[in-house]
KEKOLKOL-348827 format. One record per atom (N, C-alpha, C): residue number from 1; atom name; x, y, z. Coordinates in pm, 1 decimal. Each point is the difference from the previous one (the first is absolute). Example, Ala and Ser with C-alpha at 12.3 -4.5 7.8 and 13.67 -1.06 7.14 Angstrom:
# KEKOLKOL-348827
1; N; 1319.0; -569.0; 780.0
1; CA; -89.0; 119.0; 0.0
1; C; 90.0; 120.0; 0.0
2; N; -35.0; 105.0; -72.0
2; CA; 82.0; 119.0; 6.0
2; C; -77.0; 109.0; 73.0
This chain:
# KEKOLKOL-348827
1; N; 1457.1; -861.1; 1221.3
1; CA; -63.4; 115.5; 57.2
1; C; 37.2; 156.0; -95.4
2; N; 116.8; -17.3; -39.7
2; CA; 52.1; 106.7; -92.1
2; C; -53.7; -7.8; -152.4
3; N; -77.5; -88.0; -30.1
3; CA; -41.2; -24.7; -127.2
3; C; -137.4; 70.9; -21.9
4; N; -28.3; 56.0; -110.6
4; CA; -134.7; 54.3; -16.5
4; C; -63.4; -61.5; -128.6
5; N; -124.6; -48.7; 12.7
5; CA; -81.5; -73.2; -90.8
5; C; -7.2; 85.4; -114.5
6; N; 26.4; -39.6; -139.8
6; CA; -12.6; 43.8; -120.4
6; C; 125.2; 88.1; -30.7
7; N; 102.5; 7.6; 66.4
7; CA; 119.9; 64.4; -43.9
7; C; 91.0; -102.2; -43.7
8; N; 58.9; 37.4; -99.0
8; CA; 89.4; -104.9; -71.1
8; C; 116.4; 64.6; -67.2
9; N; 137.6; -40.4; 12.0
9; CA; 82.7; 56.8; -56.5
9; C; 34.2; -60.8; -143.4
10; N; 74.2; 53.9; -96.2
10; CA; 19.2; -60.8; -137.1
10; C; 58.8; -157.1; 38.3
11; N; 100.8; -18.7; 85.5
11; CA; 50.3; -128.6; 31.0
11; C; -95.2; -97.8; 53.5
12; N; -104.3; 44.9; 60.3
12; CA; -105.9; -83.1; 52.2
12; C; -104.9; -60.8; -94.0
13; N; -24.2; 84.8; -98.3
13; CA; -78.7; -49.1; -117.2
13; C; 46.6; -92.3; -83.7
14; N; 145.5; 12.3; -21.2
14; CA; 53.9; -116.1; -62.8
14; C; 28.2; -123.2; 71.5
15; N; 1.4; 11.9; 108.3
15; CA; 24.6; -106.9; 97.2
15; C; -143.1; -79.8; 50.7
16; N; -111.4; 66.6; -22.9
16; CA; -129.3; -47.5; 20.8
16; C; -41.0; -119.8; -68.7
17; N; -70.3; -97.2; 66.8
17; CA; -64.9; -121.8; -87.4
17; C; -123.1; 52.5; -7.0
18; N; -44.2; 56.7; -108.0
18; CA; -131.9; 44.7; -53.4
18; C; -71.1; -111.5; -51.6
19; N; -117.7; -51.7; 76.2
19; CA; -95.7; -95.3; -32.7
19; C; -139.1; 50.1; -38.5
20; N; -13.3; 130.3; 8.0
20; CA; -129.6; 80.7; -55.7
20; C; 44.8; 123.8; -22.6
21; N; -97.1; 71.5; -68.2
21; CA; 21.3; 124.0; -72.0
21; C; 38.7; 97.8; 117.0
22; N; 84.8; 78.8; 45.0
22; CA; 28.3; 89.0; 103.9
22; C; 29.9; 139.7; -65.6
23; N; -77.0; 106.2; 75.7
23; CA; 6.4; 133.6; -16.4
23; C; 85.4; 65.0; 117.6
24; N; 112.2; 59.5; -42.9
24; CA; 68.1; 54.6; 100.4
24; C; 73.7; 144.1; -49.4
25; N; 12.7; 86.1; 102.6
25; CA; 79.2; 127.1; -30.8
25; C; 142.5; -30.1; 25.5
26; N; 99.4; 40.1; -76.2
26; CA; 145.2; -2.5; 1.3
26; C; 66.4; 161.7; 10.1
27; N; 79.8; 22.7; 103.0
27; CA; 70.7; 107.7; -6.2
27; C; 129.0; -19.8; -79.2
28; N; 32.1; 69.4; -99.2
28; CA; 123.6; -35.6; -64.3
28; C; 91.5; 155.2; 14.9
29; N; 108.3; -27.7; 99.1
29; CA; 76.3; 134.7; 10.0
29; C; 120.1; 8.9; -101.7
30; N; 5.1; -120.0; -74.5
30; CA; 121.8; 31.7; -92.3
30; C; -64.0; -51.1; -141.7
31; N; -78.7; 82.2; -64.3
31; CA; -42.6; -34.0; -118.4
31; C; 62.3; -41.1; -118.9
32; N; 134.1; 41.1; 4.6
32; CA; 98.6; -31.0; -106.9
32; C; 35.4; -153.7; -7.2
33; N; -37.9; -53.8; 122.7
33; CA; 46.3; -172.4; 5.0
33; C; -145.8; -68.2; -22.3
34; N; 26.6; -90.0; -101.1
34; CA; -111.0; -88.0; -13.9
34; C; -55.8; -85.2; 125.2
35; N; -154.8; -4.0; -18.4
35; CA; -51.9; -96.3; 120.8
35; C; -35.4; -127.5; -73.5
36; N; 46.6; -112.6; 67.4
36; CA; -32.5; -134.4; -55.2
36; C; -134.7; -26.3; 40.6
37; N; -88.0; 6.7; -112.6
37; CA; -152.6; -44.3; -0.4
37; C; 4.1; -109.6; -108.2
38; N; -112.2; -89.4; 26.4
38; CA; -48.3; -114.4; -98.2
38; C; -29.0; 45.0; -104.5
39; N; -3.4; -99.7; -94.7
39; CA; -35.7; 33.9; -148.9
39; C; -137.1; 49.8; -24.9
40; N; -85.3; -39.7; 85.5
40; CA; -158.0; 13.6; -3.7
40; C; -27.8; 116.4; 83.9
41; N; 87.3; 61.8; 102.3
41; CA; -31.4; 103.8; 77.2
41; C; -1.9; 134.4; -90.2
42; N; -111.4; 83.1; 60.5
42; CA; -7.8; 123.7; -60.3
42; C; -9.9; 116.6; 104.1
43; N; 56.8; 130.6; -59.9
43; CA; -3.7; 109.0; 72.5
43; C; -125.4; 59.5; -29.2
44; N; -89.3; 33.6; 108.4
44; CA; -146.7; 46.6; -17.9
44; C; 14.9; 160.6; -3.8
45; N; 82.0; 48.9; 80.5
45; CA; 5.8; 151.6; 29.8
45; C; 109.0; 19.7; 72.9
46; N; 68.0; 135.4; -21.1
46; CA; 112.6; 33.8; 73.4
46; C; -8.2; 156.3; 24.8
47; N; 73.9; 55.5; 105.7
47; CA; -9.3; 135.6; 29.4
47; C; 118.0; 36.9; 81.7
48; N; 48.2; 89.3; -24.7
48; CA; 125.9; 76.2; 86.1
48; C; -46.8; 69.4; 122.5
49; N; 54.6; -53.1; 115.3
49; CA; -33.4; 53.3; 130.5
49; C; 96.4; 86.1; 29.1
50; N; -19.7; 135.3; -3.2
50; CA; 114.2; 106.7; 3.8
50; C; 40.0; -5.9; 166.0
51; N; -84.9; -27.8; 96.0
51; CA; 16.2; 3.0; 132.6
51; C; 107.6; -104.6; 41.5
52; N; -16.5; -124.5; -47.4
52; CA; 118.2; -99.2; 35.0
52; C; 100.2; -8.2; -102.7
53; N; -6.5; 62.8; -131.2
53; CA; 100.0; -5.9; -107.4
53; C; 3.9; -148.3; -51.6
54; N; -128.9; -36.8; -10.3
54; CA; -4.6; -158.3; -71.0
54; C; -103.0; 1.0; -108.1
55; N; 10.3; -95.9; -80.3
55; CA; -108.0; -40.8; -90.0
55; C; -82.0; -110.8; 75.8
56; N; -137.3; 16.4; -19.6
56; CA; -86.7; -88.0; 61.2
56; C; -56.2; -71.6; -120.6
57; N; -5.1; -147.7; -12.1
57; CA; -38.4; -62.6; -106.6
57; C; -110.8; -108.4; 55.7
58; N; -109.5; 1.3; -66.1
58; CA; -97.8; -74.9; 23.0
58; C; 20.9; -121.9; -105.3
59; N; 31.3; -116.8; 65.7
59; CA; 34.4; -131.8; -95.6
59; C; -105.4; -117.7; 36.1
60; N; -46.6; -67.0; -119.0
60; CA; -73.0; -124.3; 27.2
60; C; 82.3; -100.2; -38.8
61; N; 35.7; -98.2; 91.7
61; CA; 72.5; -131.9; -9.6
61; C; -71.9; -108.2; -20.9
62; N; 2.0; -70.9; -109.5
62; CA; -66.3; -114.3; -34.5
62; C; 82.4; -111.8; -0.2
63; N; -51.6; -124.2; 50.9
63; CA; 54.9; -121.9; 4.7
63; C; 92.8; -50.1; -112.4
64; N; 83.5; -57.4; -9.8
64; CA; 93.4; -54.4; -114.3
64; C; -66.4; -131.4; -29.5
65; N; -11.4; -21.4; -153.9
65; CA; -70.5; -109.4; -60.9
65; C; 130.6; -100.7; -17.3
66; N; 43.7; -61.7; 108.8
66; CA; 136.6; -87.0; -24.6
66; C; -46.2; -124.7; -68.2
67; N; -111.8; -51.1; 7.9
67; CA; -28.0; -144.8; -61.8
67; C; -87.7; 35.5; -108.3
68; N; -50.4; 124.3; -45.8
68; CA; -52.0; 26.4; -118.9
68; C; -173.0; -46.1; 34.6
69; N; -22.5; 4.6; 141.7
69; CA; -138.3; -45.9; 10.5
69; C; -120.9; 78.4; -63.4
70; N; -95.4; -85.2; -48.8
70; CA; -123.7; 80.2; -47.2
70; C; -116.1; -70.5; 68.9
71; N; -87.8; 86.0; 64.9
71; CA; -103.7; -43.9; 101.2
71; C; -106.5; -46.6; -114.5
72; N; -13.2; 55.7; -108.7
72; CA; -109.1; -22.0; -85.9
72; C; 14.6; -99.5; -92.3
């Protein structure tokens, strides 16, 4: 009941099992600390939210190619 859809903490994104491309906003309150993201993940946009004193980062998380799968 206390969870909001689309809200993720940096810890959550590192622990998620990504099976398809996922776009999510992250709130980064301690930007001096690295956020663990996957090798293929990309930051699409970021902005500083002065009201909440956090960086908001738009991230696309892609599934890992553990087995080197090629569909083509």
